[in-house]
C-alpha positions in Angstrom: 30.3 30.0 -9.5 32.5 29.9 -12.5 33.6 26.4 -11.7 29.9 25.3 -11.5 29.1 26.9 -14.8 32.1 25.3 -16.4 31.0 21.9 -15.0 27.6 22.1 -16.7 29.3 23.3 -19.9 31.7 20.3 -20.1 29.9 17.5 -18.1 26.3 18.1 -18.7 25.9 14.6 -20.1 27.3 13.1 -16.9 25.0 15.3 -14.8 21.8 14.2 -16.7 23.0 10.6 -16.5 23.2 11.0 -12.7 19.8 12.7 -12.6 18.2 9.8 -14.6 19.8 7.2 -12.4 18.8 9.0 -9.2 15.1 9.2 -10.3 15.1 5.6 -11.5 16.5 4.2 -8.2 14.2 6.4 -6.1 11.0 5.6 -8.0 11.8 1.9 -8.1 12.6 1.7 -4.4 9.4 3.6 -3.5 7.2 1.4 -5.7 8.7 -1.8 -4.3 8.2 -0.5 -0.8 4.6 0.3 -1.6 3.9 -3.1 -3.1 5.2 -4.7 0.1 3.9 -2.2 2.8 0.4 -1.5 1.4 -1.1 -5.0 1.6 0.9 -5.7 4.8 -0.6 -2.5 6.3 -4.1 -3.7 5.3 -3.4 -7.1 6.8 -2.1 -5.9 10.2 -4.8 -3.3 10.5 -7.3 -6.1 11.3 -5.3 -7.2 14.4 -4.1 -4.8 17.1 -1.4 -7.3 18.1 -0.2 -7.7 14.5 -0.2 -4.0 14.0 1.9 -3.4 17.1 4.4 -6.1 16.1 4.7 -4.9 12.5 5.2 -1.3 13.6 7.8 -2.1 16.2 9.7 -4.5 13.8 9.9 -2.1 10.9 10.5 0.8 13.3 13.6 -1.0 14.5 14.7 -1.6 11.0 14.3 2.1 10.3 16.5 3.0 13.2 19.4 1.2 11.6 21.3 3.6 9.3 20.8 3.0 5.6 24.6 2.9 5.1 24.8 0.1 7.7 22.2 -1.9 5.7 24.2 -1.3 2.6 27.3 -2.7 4.2 25.4 -5.7 5.6 23.8 -6.5 2.2 27.0 -6.0 0.2 28.6 -9.4 0.8 25.4 -11.2 -0.3 24.3 -8.9 -3.2 27.5 -7.3 -4.3 27.7 -3.8 -5.6 25.2 -2.0 -7.8 21.5 -1.0 -7.7 20.2 -4.2 -6.1 22.0 -3.6 -2.8 21.0 0.1 -2.8 17.4 -0.9 -3.3 17.5 -3.2 -0.2 18.5 -0.3 2.0 16.1 2.2 0.4 13.1 -0.2 0.5 13.8 -0.9 4.2 13.7 2.8 4.8 10.5 3.4 2.9 8.4 0.6 4.2 7.6 1.8 7.8 5.8 5.1 7.0 3.7 3.5 4.3 2.8 0.5 6.5 2.0 2.6 9.6 0.0 5.2 7.7 -2.0 2.5 5.8 -2.9 0.7 9.0 -3.7 4.0 10.8 -5.8 5.2 7.9 -7.9 2.1 7.7 -8.4 2.1 11.5 -9.4 5.8 11.4 -12.5 5.0 9.3 -15.5 5.4 11.6 -17.2 2.1 12.4 -20.6 3.8 11.9 -19.7 4.6 8.3 -18.8 1.0 7.7 -22.1 -0.2 9.3 -24.1 2.3 7.2 -22.5 1.1 4.0 -23.1 -2.5 5.0 -26.7 -1.7 5.8 -27.1 -0.3 2.3 -26.4 -3.8 1.0 -22.8 -3.3 0.0 -20.6 -6.4 0.1 -17.4 -6.4 2.3 -15.3 -5.9 -0.9 -17.4 -3.0 -2.0 -17.3 -1.5 1.5 -13.5 -1.7 1.4 -13.0 -0.5 -2.1 -15.6 2.3 -2.2 -15.7 3.4 1.4 -12.7 2.4 3.5 -9.9 3.1 0.9 -11.2 6.5 -0.2 -11.5 7.6 3.4 -8.1 6.2 4.3 -6.4 7.6 1.2 -5.1 10.8 2.8 -3.3 8.8 5.4 -1.9 6.3 2.9 -0.8 9.0 0.6 0.9 11.0 3.4 2.9 7.8 4.2 4.0 7.3 0.6 4.9 11.0 0.2 7.1 10.8 3.3 8.7 7.6 2.2 9.4 8.9 -1.3 11.0 12.2 -0.2 13.2 10.3 2.3 14.2 7.8 -0.4 15.3 10.6 -2.7 17.5 12.1 0.0 19.0 8.7 0.9 19.6 7.5 -2.7 22.9 9.5 -2.5 24.3 6.6 -0.5 24.0 4.3 -3.6 27.2 5.9 -4.9 29.2 4.2 -2.2 28.5 0.8 -3.9 28.4 1.9 -7.5 24.6 2.4 -7.7 24.8 5.8 -9.4 22.7 8.9 -8.7 23.8 12.3 -7.4 25.8 10.6 -4.6 28.4 10.0 -7.3 29.3 13.7 -7.6 29.0 14.2 -3.8 31.4 11.4 -3.1 33.8 12.7 -5.8 33.6 16.2 -4.3 34.5 14.8 -0.8 37.4 12.9 -2.2 38.8 15.8 -4.2 37.8 18.5 -1.7 35.8 20.2 -4.5 33.2 22.5 -3.0 31.6 23.1 -6.4 30.9 19.4 -6.8 29.4 19.3 -3.3 27.2 22.2 -4.1 26.0 20.8 -7.4 25.2 17.4 -5.8 23.6 18.8 -2.6 21.5 21.4 -4.4 20.4 18.9 -7.0 19.1 16.4 -4.4 17.3 19.2 -2.5 15.7 20.5 -5.6 14.7 17.0 -6.7 13.1 16.4 -3.3 11.2 19.7 -3.5 10.0 19.1 -7.0 8.9 15.6 -6.2 7.0 16.8 -3.1 5.3 19.5 -5.2 4.3 17.0 -7.9 2.9 14.6 -5.3 1.0 17.4 -3.6 -0.5 18.4 -7.0 -1.6 14.8 -7.5 -3.1 14.7 -4.1 -5.1 17.8 -4.7 -6.4 16.5 -8.0 -7.6 13.3 -6.2 -9.2 15.0 -3.2 -10.8 18.0 -4.8 -14.2 16.8 -3.5 -13.0 17.5 0.0 -12.5 21.2 -0.7 -15.8 21.5 -2.5 -17.8 20.3 0.5 -16.7 23.0 2.9 -17.7 26.0 0.8 -21.0 24.3 0.0 -21.6 23.7 3.8 -20.8 27.4 4.5 -23.2 28.5 1.8 -26.0 26.5 3.3 -25.2 28.1 6.7 -25.5 31.6 5.2 
């Protein structure tokens, strides 16, 4: 414990630098993955064959260890954040894509027909009916991807990408248990905090779902 306290007393600037780098890489990777996977999930949801092919393809990519993807991309992209992003984006795409496709397909056909019968255009039906109803699925996929990315960003240190992996790698090399504890606990804490923040955002966006149930119960009484 004394060595951990001493670390923060003498190297707090390095620690916050790693924290900033870890958050930056994780957020950037998750956003890039969402930009790729969200429209692709919408596209493949319209075709059972396309959905199956996309899910299997990205599922196979997800099986490949992130460290292996790093090593494969290293000769082409070199060291640094770019190579780390390739591996992290590949990790984050599958849950977003699959959940987006599943969420859209989970919207009842009767609901779509009712909206169309009310005179809504296909775009209005998609934006005002399909997406809101599919949102819980899509958000769950993004949350899963983001938390996984935070945990896997530690691998970026192997190619000079920064993040908390730097102190973990240093701890492994020097056999410093205090470094390993600081790095491991920091990553775990960051994952928990990120998950809590995303859950709070989800609750703020889906409050109407919790209001309906008490109202229904009140009518029943």
